[in-house]
C-alpha positions in Angstrom: 14.4 0.1 34.9 14.0 3.4 36.6 10.8 5.4 37.0 10.2 9.1 36.8 9.8 11.1 40.1 7.6 13.6 38.4 4.6 14.0 40.7 2.2 15.8 38.4 -1.0 13.9 37.9 -0.7 12.0 34.6 -3.4 11.9 31.9 -5.5 8.7 31.9 -3.7 5.9 30.1 -5.3 4.7 26.9 -5.1 1.0 26.2 -3.2 -0.1 23.0 -6.5 -1.0 21.3 -8.3 2.1 22.4 -5.5 4.3 21.2 -5.8 2.8 17.8 -9.5 3.4 17.6 -9.7 7.0 18.9 -6.5 8.5 17.4 -3.0 8.3 18.8 -1.5 9.8 21.8 1.4 8.7 24.0 0.6 6.4 26.9 0.6 8.1 30.3 1.2 5.8 33.3 1.2 7.1 36.9 4.1 6.0 39.1 1.7 3.8 41.0 0.6 2.0 37.8 4.2 1.4 36.6 5.2 0.0 39.9 2.1 -2.3 40.0 2.9 -3.5 36.5 6.5 -4.4 37.5 5.4 -6.2 40.6 2.7 -8.1 38.8 5.2 -9.1 36.1 7.6 -10.3 38.7 4.9 -12.4 40.5 3.8 -13.9 37.2 7.5 -14.7 36.3 7.9 -16.6 39.6 4.7 -18.5 39.0 5.9 -19.4 35.5 9.4 -20.4 36.5 8.1 -22.4 39.4 5.8 -24.4 37.1 8.6 -24.8 34.5 11.4 -26.0 36.8 9.7 -27.4 39.9 6.6 -28.9 38.3 8.0 -29.7 34.9 5.3 -27.5 33.2 2.5 -29.7 34.5 0.2 -26.9 35.7 -1.7 -25.4 32.8 -2.9 -22.3 34.5 0.5 -21.4 35.8 1.9 -21.7 32.3 -0.9 -19.6 30.9 -0.6 -16.6 33.3 3.2 -16.8 33.0 2.9 -15.8 29.3 1.8 -12.3 30.4 5.0 -11.6 32.4 7.5 -10.9 29.6 5.1 -8.6 27.7 4.6 -6.5 30.8 8.4 -6.2 31.4 8.9 -5.4 27.7 6.2 -2.7 27.7 7.7 -1.1 30.9 11.2 -1.2 29.4 10.0 0.5 26.2 8.1 3.1 28.1 11.1 4.0 30.2 13.4 4.1 27.3 11.2 6.8 25.8 11.6 9.1 28.7 13.0 12.5 28.0 16.7 12.9 28.6 17.7 9.2 28.3 20.4 10.0 25.8 21.8 13.2 27.4 21.4 11.9 30.9 23.2 8.6 30.4 20.1 6.6 30.9 20.8 4.1 28.1 24.3 3.5 29.5 23.1 2.8 33.0 20.4 0.4 31.8 22.8 -1.4 29.5 25.4 -1.8 32.3 22.8 -3.1 34.8 21.3 -5.6 32.3 24.8 -6.8 31.3 26.0 -7.3 34.9 22.8 -9.1 36.2 22.4 -11.0 32.9 25.9 -12.4 33.5 25.1 -13.2 37.1 22.1 -15.1 36.0 23.9 -17.1 33.2 25.2 -20.0 35.3 21.9 -20.9 37.0 20.0 -20.2 33.8 22.2 -22.6 31.9 21.9 -25.3 34.6 18.1 -25.0 34.8 17.6 -25.3 31.0 18.8 -27.8 28.5 20.4 -25.3 26.1 21.6 -25.7 22.6 25.4 -25.7 22.5 25.3 -25.3 26.3 24.6 -21.6 26.2 21.7 -20.8 23.8 19.4 -19.0 24.2 20.7 -16.3 26.5 18.5 -15.2 29.4 15.9 -12.5 29.3 18.3 -9.8 30.6 20.2 -10.0 27.4 17.1 -9.8 25.3 16.2 -6.6 27.1 19.8 -5.4 26.6 19.4 -5.7 22.8 16.3 -3.4 23.1 18.3 -0.9 25.1 21.3 -0.9 22.7 19.0 -0.6 19.7 17.1 2.3 21.1 20.4 4.0 22.1 21.8 3.7 18.6 18.6 4.8 17.0 18.5 7.8 19.3 21.9 8.9 18.1 20.3 9.6 14.8 23.3 9.1 12.5 23.2 6.9 9.4 25.9 4.6 10.8 24.2 4.2 14.2 20.8 3.5 12.6 22.4 0.7 10.5 24.2 -0.5 13.6 20.8 -0.6 15.5 19.2 -2.7 12.8 22.2 -5.1 12.9 22.0 -5.3 16.7 18.3 -6.3 16.4 18.9 -8.7 13.6 21.7 -10.5 15.4 20.7 -10.0 19.0 17.2 -11.2 18.4 18.5 -14.6 17.6 20.4 -14.9 20.8 18.1 -14.2 23.7 14.9 -15.7 25.1 11.6 -14.9 23.2 13.7 -13.8 20.2 12.6 -10.9 18.0 9.0 -10.6 19.2 10.2 -9.5 22.7 12.5 -6.9 21.2 9.7 -5.8 18.9 7.4 -5.1 21.9 9.9 -2.8 23.6 10.9 -1.0 20.4 7.2 -0.5 19.4 6.4 1.1 22.7 9.6 3.2 22.7 8.8 4.5 19.2 5.1 5.0 19.9 5.8 7.2 22.9 7.7 9.5 20.7 5.8 9.2 17.4 2.4 7.7 18.2 0.8 5.9 15.2 -1.7 3.2 14.5 1.0 1.3 12.7 3.0 1.0 15.9 0.0 -0.2 17.8 -0.5 -2.9 15.2 3.2 -3.7 15.5 2.9 -4.2 19.2 -0.2 -6.5 18.8 1.6 -8.4 16.0 4.6 -9.0 18.3 2.3 -10.3 21.0 0.6 -12.7 18.5 4.0 -13.8 17.2 4.9 -15.1 20.6 2.7 -18.0 19.7 5.7 -19.4 18.0 7.5 -19.5 21.3 4.6 -20.1 23.7 2.5 -22.4 21.7 -0.6 -20.3 22.6 -1.9 -16.7 22.4 -2.0 -16.0 26.1 0.5 -13.1 25.6 -2.4 -11.1 24.2 -3.9 -11.1 27.6 -1.3 -8.4 28.4 -3.5 -5.9 26.6 -6.4 -5.9 29.0 -4.0 -6.2 31.9 -2.2 -3.0 30.7 -5.5 -1.3 30.3 -6.7 -2.2 33.8 -3.5 -1.1 35.4 -4.3 2.5 34.5 -6.8 2.5 37.4 -4.2 1.3 40.0 -3.6 4.1 42.5 -1.9 2.4 45.4 1.8 3.2 45.5 4.0 0.2 45.8 7.8 0.3 46.5 9.8 1.3 43.5 12.7 -1.0 44.6 14.6 -0.5 41.3 17.6 -2.5 42.2 15.5 -5.3 43.7 14.2 -6.3 40.3 17.7 -6.7 38.9 19.0 -8.6 41.9 16.0 -10.8 42.2 16.3 -12.3 38.7 19.6 -14.1 39.2 18.8 -14.9 42.8 15.5 -16.6 42.1 17.1 -18.7 39.3 19.8 -19.7 41.7 17.2 -20.6 44.3 15.3 -22.8 41.9 18.6 -24.5 40.8 19.4 -25.2 44.5 16.0 -26.6 45.1 16.3 -29.0 42.2 19.8 -29.9 43.2 18.6 -30.8 46.7 15.8 -32.8 45.4 18.3 -34.8 43.3 
């Protein structure tokens, strides 16, 4: 997920809840805030996967904080999908290709680490994010046939990937909100967070809201390292698989 190089000072970012109460305006993250959100999401993902695969989910605090990782990634994806020029500049195509390639690279270790229905289901998170990208791309074409296709992609693709439709709903809500801010979309975002209870068994995903609110104050620039995030996903799964293999 790429980030803008625009260096103008952004307006302070309103939290999802604050936006709903004061009237609606698009969120405005600085580059530093976006980078911090991505690095935090990655760290939380590693904590969560370490607990799941190495400790068999036995560490409650690791499981709890791990529930925040995916909502952060979904928010960032939706935010970036809404950037101007995504359609004309080929941004959707680039994102879709990257997610497809690295999702495929992650498939074997993901399948080996998880006991999957039919040997393959669900698909890893890269494919869940791919569904969001394809849906936003089709919606952005603004033709009746592509709008119908986008709805079908969400309906079908949501059943295939990790975290199901709530994860797609998070990204789509942010993507749409950035272009057409409304209280209804804020409510949709919060509803999708709450619906993750079906997957997570708890409501820790809602903690992403205060985390996103606090990140607006982050000013230290971290490396953008766009390709690192894509490469890291299959590599860290492969590393966990290797560790488990060596442990027997």
